[in-house]
Structures are given as C-alpha cells and as structure tokens.
C-alpha positions as CSV (number, residue, x, y, z in Angstrom):
1,M,165.1,90.3,88.8
2,M,165.3,88.8,85.3
3,R,162.9,91.4,83.9
4,K,165.1,94.2,85.4
5,F,168.2,92.6,83.9
6,F,166.5,92.4,80.4
7,L,165.4,96.0,80.6
8,L,168.9,97.1,81.5
9,A,170.4,95.0,78.7
10,L,167.9,96.5,76.2
11,T,168.7,100.0,77.4
12,S,172.4,99.3,77.1
13,L,171.9,98.0,73.5
14,C,170.0,101.2,72.6
15,L,172.7,103.4,74.0
16,S,175.5,101.5,72.3
17,A,173.5,101.5,69.0
18,T,173.3,105.3,69.2
19,A,176.9,105.7,70.3
20,Q,178.4,103.6,67.6
21,D,176.1,105.0,64.9
22,N,176.2,108.7,64.8
23,F,174.5,109.1,61.4
24,G,172.7,112.4,62.2
25,P,174.8,114.6,59.8
26,V,174.3,112.2,56.9
27,F,170.6,111.8,57.7
28,K,170.3,115.6,57.6
29,K,171.8,115.7,54.1
30,I,169.5,113.0,52.9
31,N,166.5,114.9,54.4
32,T,167.4,118.2,52.7
33,E,168.1,116.5,49.3
34,V,164.9,114.6,49.2
35,Q,162.7,117.4,50.5
36,S,164.1,119.8,48.0
37,N,164.8,117.6,44.9
38,S,162.9,114.3,45.1
39,K,161.9,113.0,41.7
40,A,159.8,110.1,43.0
41,Y,156.4,111.7,42.4
42,S,157.2,113.4,39.1
43,T,158.8,110.2,37.5
44,L,155.8,108.1,38.6
45,K,153.5,110.6,37.1
46,D,155.4,110.6,33.8
47,A,155.6,106.8,33.7
48,S,151.8,106.5,34.4
49,L,151.1,108.8,31.5
50,T,153.7,107.4,29.0
51,I,153.6,103.7,29.8
52,G,150.3,102.9,31.5
53,H,150.1,99.6,33.3
54,R,153.3,97.6,33.8
55,L,152.2,94.0,33.4
56,T,155.1,91.5,33.3
57,G,155.7,90.0,29.9
58,S,153.7,92.7,28.0
59,A,155.0,95.4,25.8
60,N,154.2,97.9,28.6
61,G,156.2,95.7,31.1
62,A,159.3,95.9,28.8
63,K,158.8,99.7,28.6
64,A,158.7,99.9,32.4
65,E,162.0,97.9,32.6
66,E,163.6,100.2,30.1
67,Y,162.2,103.3,31.9
68,A,163.7,102.3,35.2
69,Y,167.0,101.3,33.7
70,N,167.4,104.6,31.8
71,L,166.4,106.6,34.8
72,L,169.0,105.0,37.0
73,K,171.6,105.5,34.2
74,S,170.7,109.2,34.0
75,Y,171.4,109.4,37.7
76,G,174.9,108.0,37.1
77,C,174.2,104.7,38.8
78,D,176.0,101.4,38.0
79,V,172.9,99.6,36.7
80,K,172.2,96.3,35.0
81,Y,169.4,94.1,33.9
82,Q,168.8,90.7,35.4
83,P,166.9,88.7,32.7
84,F,164.8,85.8,33.6
85,E,162.4,83.6,31.7
86,V,159.2,82.3,33.3
87,E,155.8,81.0,32.6
88,S,153.5,84.0,32.7
89,W,149.8,84.7,32.3
90,D,147.5,87.3,30.8
91,R,143.7,87.6,30.5
92,K,141.8,87.6,27.2
93,T,138.0,87.0,27.3
94,I,135.6,86.5,30.2
95,S,131.8,85.9,30.5
96,V,130.1,85.1,33.7
97,K,126.3,84.5,33.9
98,I,124.2,83.6,36.9
99,G,120.6,82.6,37.4
100,S,118.1,80.2,39.1
101,T,118.0,77.8,36.1
102,A,120.3,77.1,33.1
103,N,117.8,78.8,30.8
104,D,117.6,81.9,32.9
105,L,121.2,83.1,33.2
106,A,122.0,86.9,33.2
107,P,125.5,88.5,32.8
108,I,127.3,89.7,35.9
109,K,130.3,92.0,35.9
110,A,133.4,90.0,36.8
111,V,137.2,89.9,36.2
112,T,139.4,86.8,35.7
113,L,141.9,85.9,38.4
114,A,145.3,84.7,37.4
115,H,146.3,81.9,36.7
116,S,143.0,80.6,35.5
117,P,143.1,78.0,32.6
118,V,143.9,79.0,29.0
119,A,140.4,78.0,28.2
120,A,137.4,77.1,30.4
121,N,133.7,76.8,30.0
122,V,131.8,75.4,33.0
123,T,128.2,75.5,34.1
124,A,127.2,74.2,37.5
125,H,125.3,74.9,40.7
126,I,126.9,77.4,43.1
127,I,127.6,76.5,46.7
128,D,128.3,79.0,49.4
129,V,131.5,78.2,51.3
130,G,131.6,81.3,53.4
131,N,135.1,82.5,54.1
132,G,136.5,79.6,52.1
133,L,138.6,78.2,55.0
134,E,139.1,74.5,55.6
135,A,136.6,74.7,58.5
136,D,133.9,76.0,56.2
137,Y,134.1,72.8,54.1
138,Q,133.8,70.3,57.0
139,P,130.0,70.5,57.4
140,L,129.5,70.3,53.6
141,G,131.2,66.9,53.1
142,D,131.3,66.0,49.4
143,K,128.6,68.6,48.4
144,V,131.3,70.9,47.0
145,K,132.4,68.3,44.4
146,G,131.3,69.3,40.9
147,K,130.0,72.7,42.0
148,I,131.3,76.3,41.7
149,A,132.4,77.6,45.1
150,L,131.3,81.1,46.3
151,I,134.0,82.5,48.6
152,Y,134.3,85.8,50.5
153,L,137.7,87.4,50.0
154,G,138.4,88.4,53.6
155,V,136.5,87.5,56.7
156,L,132.7,87.8,56.6
157,P,131.0,90.2,59.0
158,G,129.5,88.1,61.8
159,S,132.2,85.4,61.6
160,P,133.3,83.9,65.0
161,K,135.8,86.0,66.9
162,G,139.3,85.1,66.0
163,T,138.5,83.8,62.5
164,G,141.6,84.0,60.4
165,S,141.9,84.6,56.7
166,L,144.0,83.3,53.9
167,H,145.1,84.7,50.5
168,R,142.8,84.3,47.6
169,S,145.2,81.8,46.1
170,E,145.1,79.7,49.2
171,K,141.3,79.7,49.3
172,T,141.2,78.7,45.7
173,A,143.6,75.8,46.4
174,I,141.4,74.6,49.2
175,A,138.3,74.8,47.0
176,T,140.1,72.8,44.3
177,S,141.1,70.1,46.8
178,H,137.4,69.7,47.7
179,G,136.4,69.1,44.1
180,A,135.1,72.5,43.1
181,I,135.1,73.1,39.3
182,G,135.1,76.8,39.5
183,V,135.6,79.6,42.1
184,I,133.7,83.0,42.4
185,I,135.4,85.3,44.9
186,I,133.4,88.2,46.4
187,N,135.4,91.4,46.7
188,T,135.2,93.3,50.0
189,V,135.1,96.9,48.5
190,K,131.9,98.8,48.0
191,D,130.5,100.2,44.8
192,G,131.2,97.3,42.6
193,V,135.0,97.6,42.5
194,L,136.5,94.6,40.9
195,L,139.9,93.2,42.1
196,T,142.3,91.1,40.1
197,G,145.3,89.2,41.4
198,T,146.5,85.6,41.3
199,A,144.5,82.6,42.5
200,S,147.5,80.3,42.1
201,V,149.7,79.4,45.1
202,T,152.5,78.4,42.7
203,G,152.5,81.0,40.0
204,K,151.5,78.3,37.5
205,L,148.1,77.5,35.9
206,I,145.4,76.4,38.2
207,P,143.0,73.6,37.0
208,I,139.7,75.5,37.5
209,P,138.5,79.0,36.4
210,A,138.5,81.7,39.2
211,V,136.8,85.0,39.0
212,C,136.1,88.0,41.2
213,I,132.7,89.8,41.4
214,G,131.7,93.0,43.3
215,L,130.7,93.1,46.9
216,E,127.1,94.1,46.3
217,S,126.6,91.4,43.6
218,G,128.2,88.8,45.8
219,M,126.2,89.5,48.9
220,A,123.0,89.6,46.9
221,L,124.0,86.2,45.4
222,K,124.5,84.8,48.9
223,E,120.9,85.9,49.8
224,K,119.5,84.2,46.7
225,L,121.3,80.9,47.6
226,K,119.5,80.9,51.0
227,A,116.2,80.9,49.1
228,G,117.1,78.3,46.5
229,N,119.5,77.0,43.8
230,Q,121.7,79.3,41.7
231,I,123.6,78.3,38.6
232,A,126.7,79.9,37.2
233,S,128.2,79.8,33.8
234,I,131.9,80.8,33.5
235,A,133.5,81.0,30.1
236,M,137.0,82.4,29.6
237,T,140.1,82.4,27.5
238,N,143.6,83.4,28.7
239,F,147.2,83.4,27.6
240,S,149.9,81.3,29.3
241,G,153.4,80.7,28.1
242,L,157.1,81.5,28.6
243,I,157.9,85.2,28.7
244,K,161.1,87.1,29.2
245,A,161.3,89.8,31.8
246,R,164.1,91.7,33.6
247,N,164.8,92.8,37.1
248,V,166.6,96.1,37.2
249,I,169.5,96.4,39.6
250,A,171.5,99.5,40.7
251,T,174.7,98.6,42.7
252,F,176.6,100.7,45.1
253,K,179.7,98.7,46.1
254,G,180.8,98.6,49.7
255,T,184.1,100.0,50.8
256,E,184.9,97.7,53.8
257,F,182.6,94.7,53.5
258,P,181.8,94.6,49.7
259,K,180.6,90.9,50.1
260,E,178.0,91.9,52.7
261,K,174.9,93.1,50.9
262,I,171.8,95.1,51.7
263,V,169.1,94.5,49.1
264,V,166.4,97.3,48.8
265,G,163.7,96.0,46.6
266,G,160.1,96.4,45.4
267,H,158.1,95.3,42.4
268,L,158.0,97.5,39.4
269,D,155.3,95.4,37.7
270,S,151.5,96.0,38.1
271,W,148.3,94.4,37.0
272,D,146.7,95.6,33.8
273,L,143.3,97.1,34.9
274,A,144.9,100.5,35.7
275,T,148.3,102.1,35.9
276,G,149.3,100.5,39.3
277,A,150.2,103.8,40.8
278,I,149.6,102.6,44.4
279,D,150.5,98.9,43.8
280,N,153.4,99.4,43.4
281,G,154.3,102.7,41.8
282,I,154.7,104.4,45.1
283,G,157.1,101.7,46.3
284,S,159.2,101.1,43.2
285,F,159.5,104.8,42.2
286,S,160.5,105.6,45.8
287,I,163.3,103.0,45.4
288,L,164.4,104.7,42.2
289,D,164.6,108.0,44.1
290,M,166.6,106.4,47.0
291,A,169.2,105.4,44.4
292,R,169.2,108.9,42.9
293,T,169.7,110.4,46.4
294,F,172.6,108.1,47.2
295,K,174.3,109.0,43.9
296,K,173.5,112.8,44.2
297,L,175.0,112.9,47.7
298,N,177.9,110.6,46.7
299,L,177.2,108.5,49.7
300,T,179.7,105.7,50.5
301,T,178.8,102.6,52.4
302,K,180.8,99.9,54.2
303,R,178.4,97.2,52.8
304,T,177.3,96.9,49.2
305,V,173.8,98.2,48.6
306,E,171.6,97.0,45.7
307,F,168.5,98.8,44.7
308,V,166.3,96.2,42.9
309,L,163.2,96.7,40.8
310,F,161.6,93.3,40.6
311,M,159.2,92.2,37.8
312,G,156.6,89.5,38.0
313,E,155.6,89.9,41.7
314,E,151.9,90.0,40.8
315,Q,152.0,86.7,39.0
316,G,153.8,84.9,41.9
317,L,156.9,86.7,43.1
318,L,158.6,85.6,39.9
319,G,161.3,88.3,39.8
320,S,162.4,88.0,43.4
321,K,162.4,84.2,43.2
322,A,164.6,84.5,40.1
323,Y,166.9,86.8,42.0
324,V,167.2,84.4,44.9
325,A,167.6,81.4,42.6
326,Q,170.5,83.2,40.8
327,A,172.2,84.1,44.1
328,K,172.0,80.5,45.2
329,K,173.4,79.4,41.9
330,D,176.2,81.9,42.1
331,K,176.8,80.9,45.8
332,T,176.3,84.6,46.9
333,I,173.1,84.1,48.8
334,D,175.0,84.1,52.1
335,Q,176.3,87.6,51.3
336,I,172.8,89.1,51.7
337,S,172.8,90.5,55.2
338,Y,169.4,92.2,55.0
339,M,166.5,92.7,52.6
340,L,164.2,95.8,52.7
341,N,161.0,95.5,50.8
342,Y,158.8,98.4,49.6
343,D,155.4,97.2,48.4
344,M,152.7,99.9,48.7
345,T,154.8,101.6,51.3
346,N,153.7,105.2,52.0
347,D,154.6,107.8,54.6
348,P,156.3,105.4,57.1
349,K,156.3,106.3,60.8
350,G,158.9,103.7,61.7
351,F,160.5,100.5,60.5
352,S,159.4,96.9,60.4
353,T,161.7,93.9,60.9
354,T,161.3,90.1,61.0
355,R,163.8,89.8,63.9
356,K,163.2,91.4,67.3
357,E,166.9,91.4,67.9
358,M,167.0,94.4,65.5
359,E,164.7,96.6,67.6
360,P,167.4,98.4,69.7
361,L,169.5,99.3,66.6
362,L,166.4,100.5,64.7
363,R,165.2,102.5,67.6
364,G,168.6,104.1,68.0
365,W,168.6,105.2,64.4
366,G,165.0,106.4,64.7
367,E,165.9,108.7,67.6
368,Q,168.3,110.4,65.2
369,I,165.6,110.7,62.6
370,T,163.0,112.2,65.0
371,K,165.5,115.0,65.8
372,I,165.3,116.0,62.2
373,D,161.5,115.6,61.8
374,T,159.0,114.6,64.4
375,A,156.7,113.3,61.7
376,Y,158.7,110.2,62.1
377,K,157.4,108.4,65.2
378,N,160.0,105.8,65.6
379,L,157.5,102.9,65.6
380,I,159.0,99.5,65.5
381,Q,157.0,96.5,64.2
382,S,158.4,92.9,64.6
383,G,156.9,90.0,62.7
384,A,156.5,88.3,59.4
385,G,154.0,87.8,56.6
386,L,153.9,86.4,53.1
387,H,152.9,87.3,49.5
388,S,155.4,90.0,48.6
389,D,159.0,90.1,47.3
390,H,160.6,89.7,50.8
391,Q,159.2,86.1,51.0
392,P,161.8,84.3,48.9
393,F,164.6,86.0,50.9
394,M,162.9,85.3,54.2
395,L,162.5,81.6,53.3
396,E,166.3,81.5,52.9
397,G,166.7,82.7,56.5
398,I,167.5,86.3,55.6
399,T,166.2,89.1,57.8
400,T,163.7,91.3,56.0
401,G,162.0,94.6,56.9
402,G,161.0,98.0,55.5
403,G,158.9,101.0,56.3
404,A,156.1,100.7,58.8
405,G,153.2,102.5,60.4
406,G,152.2,104.6,57.4
407,R,148.8,104.9,55.8
408,L,148.0,104.8,52.1
409,P,147.0,108.1,50.7
410,N,143.5,109.2,49.6
411,N,141.7,106.1,50.8
412,S,143.5,104.2,48.1
413,G,143.7,100.9,49.9
414,P,140.4,99.5,48.5
415,Y,141.6,100.2,44.9
416,Y,144.8,98.1,44.8
417,H,144.6,95.5,42.0
418,S,141.5,97.3,40.6
419,D,140.6,99.6,37.7
420,G,140.8,102.5,40.2
421,D,144.5,102.3,41.0
422,T,145.5,105.5,39.2
423,F,148.0,108.3,39.7
424,K,145.4,110.7,41.2
425,L,145.5,108.6,44.4
426,V,149.2,109.4,45.0
427,D,150.4,111.9,47.6
428,E,153.7,113.7,46.9
429,Q,154.8,114.2,50.5
430,G,153.9,110.7,51.3
431,M,156.4,109.5,48.7
432,K,159.1,111.9,49.9
433,N,158.7,110.5,53.4
434,T,159.1,107.0,52.1
435,V,162.3,108.0,50.2
436,R,164.0,110.0,52.9
437,F,163.3,107.8,55.9
438,S,164.0,104.6,54.0
439,A,167.3,106.0,52.5
440,M,168.3,106.8,56.0
441,Q,167.6,103.3,57.2
442,T,169.4,101.8,54.2
443,Y,172.5,104.0,54.9
444,A,172.5,103.0,58.5
445,L,172.2,99.3,57.7
446,A,175.0,99.6,55.2
447,N,177.3,101.4,57.6
448,T,176.7,100.1,61.1
449,P,179.8,98.2,62.3
450,K,177.9,95.0,63.0
451,I,174.3,93.8,62.1
452,P,173.2,91.8,65.2
453,V,171.3,89.1,63.2
454,G,172.7,86.6,60.8
455,K,171.2,84.1,58.3
456,Q,168.9,81.7,60.2
457,N,169.7,78.0,59.8
458,E,167.0,75.5,59.0
459,V,166.1,74.7,62.6
460,A,165.9,78.4,63.6
461,L,163.9,79.3,60.5
462,E,161.4,76.5,61.0
463,A,160.8,77.6,64.6
464,F,160.5,81.2,63.5
465,L,157.9,80.4,60.7
466,R,155.9,78.3,63.0
467,A,155.9,81.0,65.7
468,Q,154.6,83.5,63.0
469,N,151.7,81.1,62.1
470,L,153.0,80.8,58.5
471,K,153.0,77.0,58.4
472,E,149.5,76.6,57.0
473,P,149.7,79.1,54.1
474,L,153.2,77.8,53.2
475,K,152.0,74.2,53.3
476,I,149.1,75.1,51.0
477,A,151.5,76.7,48.6
478,G,153.8,73.7,48.7
479,E,156.7,75.8,50.2
480,W,156.8,74.1,53.6
481,R,159.9,72.0,53.5
482,W,159.9,70.7,57.1
483,K,158.2,67.6,58.5
484,D,155.1,67.9,60.6
C-alpha cells in the first residue's frame, strides 16, 4: 500500500514539474543556437595553442584567467575577477633511482606529485603496501617505518571483492601516519603513462616526497620485491609559496529572486605536463559557451546565475574554497540555491544530483529535452563524491549536480593529469552536447517557481555524508567536523 502511495506521489510530482515548467520553447532556442554557433571547441583549441597549460600561479595560469575574462567581456557579459592568495606549489627537479643495493641504483621514469617538499633526498628500502588502504598496513605492524611505501593507485587486480579505493592524497596520508619516509605510486594506465596530481589532503606541503611511476615499471618492481630487497633513492626540488590567482565570474542577475543564486562552475586551471584539454578544458570552455549562449539569446532568469571559472582546483580546490569562504564572509552563502559542477564533463545523457528529492523535477525537464533530441537519454544519477569544485559547496549543505552519463571522447580517460592530455582528444559534438543540455538545465533551475531542496543543516548534512560513505576520506583530509 505504501509503495503504491509513493509511486503515485512520484508520478504526481513528475506531472506537476512538467506542468509548471514549460521550458520547451526556450530549450529549442538554446539547442539551435549551440548547434549552429557554439564557440566551445574553437576557443579551447585557440587557448591550447596560444596559452598551453594553465597551472595556477604560473604565467600561463594568469594568461588563462585573462583569456576567460576577455572572452566573456567580448560576449557582453557582466564579468569580474575574484582574486585570492593561497600557498601554491610547482615542480622543479626530480630523480628516482631503484636497485637491489645502494650501489646498484638505476634511473626510473617518474613524476613528482604535489605537494611534495620543497627539497627532499631520501634513500631507503621499499615496502609493498598493496592498495595502500589502512587494512594493508595492519599485517605489517611497524615494518613501514623508515621505508618508502609502494602503493597501487586504484584497486589491484585480484583484490578481495568489495575492496574500496581512496584518492592518492588519502593513501599518502595513511602511509605518512605509518612512518613511511617516501611514497611511490603506481599508475594504472598502460604504456608507461605518468600521472601527476596532488598527494596532499589539505592542499599544503606534505612531509615526505611522493612520486608516480608507470604501470609496467611498478608491476615489475612488485615482482622484484617478492624475490628480495629493493632500495629507492628519491631526490627532488619544488617551489612552494604564496601566489595570486583569480576566479572569473560572469553574473546574470535574477529578475524575481535576485538573492537566490545558481552557481555553474568548473576549474579553468590544469596541470603542467600538457595543455589540460580534457581536464578541464572541455568543462571550463563549455561553461564559457553556456554564458555566451545566455547572452546571445538574451535569456532572463528569475534567479541569479553565476558562471564561475575556478582556479587552483588541481592543487586542492583552492579557487572554489576561496569562493565559498568569501560567500561566508559576505554572509551570502545562504543565497546559493544550487551548484552545478563541470569537471571533465562530456556528452551528458542526463543529470546528476546529490539530492534524490530533485529527481522528479530533473526528469520532467529531461522529458522536454528528449523531445528536441533523443541523444539525451534522461538518465538521473543521485549520490555524492569528493575531489572537485562542488565539494566546498556540498560541505556547506548546498545541493550540487551537473551533467551525467556521458563518456570521455577518444579513450581520453587514462590521459588525465598526464603528458597525453592534449587537444587532439577533444570531440566537438561532445562539447556542444555539454553546452546545450547544461544550459537548458541551468535555465530551468533558474526559472522553476520553487526548488524542492534547501540548504541542509548540520544534522541532515552529517547523516547525508555518512550515508554516502564519505566520512573516512573527509576524516583523513581533516574536514570531518562531527563527532564519531
């Protein structure tokens, strides 16, 4: 009986969502404009050629900020910089050597992980800690102390069913807590691809050096460790210091509820091994084109919409944390009704949301989109994760979401954070699909009479994060603010 009642209620919500939100005519205009005139692909291509990588705090990073600002200005948007100053990091020199004795060390290809120390020079025995989870350390006791931990980035083939994984930063934090004096992380991608990224859960310097090596080299090293001792020497220098960066914000002020805000964000910055076309060129340049589309069509919205290009995501969500910190300081954080995040989003087939209560509304809008193009499958994904610019918003109780169900183009997934993340991987229609479907969702969120979710209070937020199994990673990162 209760199940029937729930299904009837859900059906009623879907019907009411469709009835109150007849956005089809505007959706068609958005679709026509983007399919005919999108600039997402061409501007990303131009930026990749003229700027290169977009590392926060570097000269290239500043060029990227100016590029986005000037592009939005050229579209006629109300645009501003949001400056922030943070401690940042950049790699300088790296040397990793491995062998069976200290006198028999041979160089191995490696890349430094942020935020390794400014200077480090360690030589020690290597110890294999498998997946690098807390459970992997229990049988080893204090044997890890004073050694260099060898850790697989994901989940090793042959691991027990249900074995979870953690971010490289969380695995590094666990290794440090067990007394390791260095970390070597094995990438999961074939053909020696090296991956960079942060090994810091806080975005600040870590006390031990951390490097990544290729899959083949790493698995061969694991086999050698079965046969006997292996020693590693890790020597590196890096930069760390205060840097200035700028988020770029284009604002479309609401007509009826100007103090209710929809934030559409994604990170403009990239790592420095390549041009960051996939991570996160396809997301950030799609956002730029959403703003262009809104301006070109002179779309008006009941709620204020901010299109935000964050810097510093790769070094620890620095720009989005700065945005949220400023909103809390200005006492405008409660004005943010919803945050949409676009990080490596491509060719979405539906929408994601952290709150199941949003599903009927999203499905109703999706039905209007599928009438325009059946390439959109109206998939709805509910749930939450970490490690992108939605996180600071989510930890304030704000509902987040974005595009869902798409696939990265040209098998580009393995190349994120690597020297292979170049523009040749980008697909033009995939970007157009991100722009048009996401512009439609943004328009709908900004114009629906009532968004059925509000800001979660501390009790509700704690229960939500526990239910999403996010307590452990947040605790490792020092961001779990509730008692056990």
